[in-house]
N, C-alpha and C positions, 0 to 999 in steps of 0.2 A: 586198803584204805577205806576209810570212815565218808559214809553220805556227807555232801556237803552240808557245812550248817549254815544257817542263815543268822543273820543277827536281832536281837532281838530289838533292838533299841531304831533299827533305820531300817526300814524295805522303799527300796526302789517304786515311784512312780512311774508310769506307760514315758512319760516325757525323760525320766531321768534314763531311761534305758535305751530310748532312743536319741536321744542329745549327745549324749557323752562320747557317745563311739563317733558320731559323728562328728563331731565338732577334732577328736582327735586325729581324724582321717583327714578334715579339712586344716591344720595344722600343719601336717607333717607334710600335705601337696603345698602347703606356703614356703613352708623350709626347703622344700627340695626344688620348688621355684627360684629361689632365692640363692642359693647356690648355683643351680643354673646360668645365673644372670650373673652371679660373679664367675662366677669360671666363663663365659663369653668374655667379661671386662678383661680378663687378667691372659688373656687370648685375643683382646685385643679384635672382638668383633661386633661393640658397640660402638655406636658415633661417639667420639669424644665431645667436649661439652667446646 
């Protein structure tokens, strides 16, 4: 397999290299929390209105 080519039009900055993975991890954690809360609500473990 050849070496990884870098784009000639786009070169990521320091902030882009650090913020994109952090944002993806944050979104995954929010998704997991939403699924857990939804599962708890379906199981009747959360207080109803």
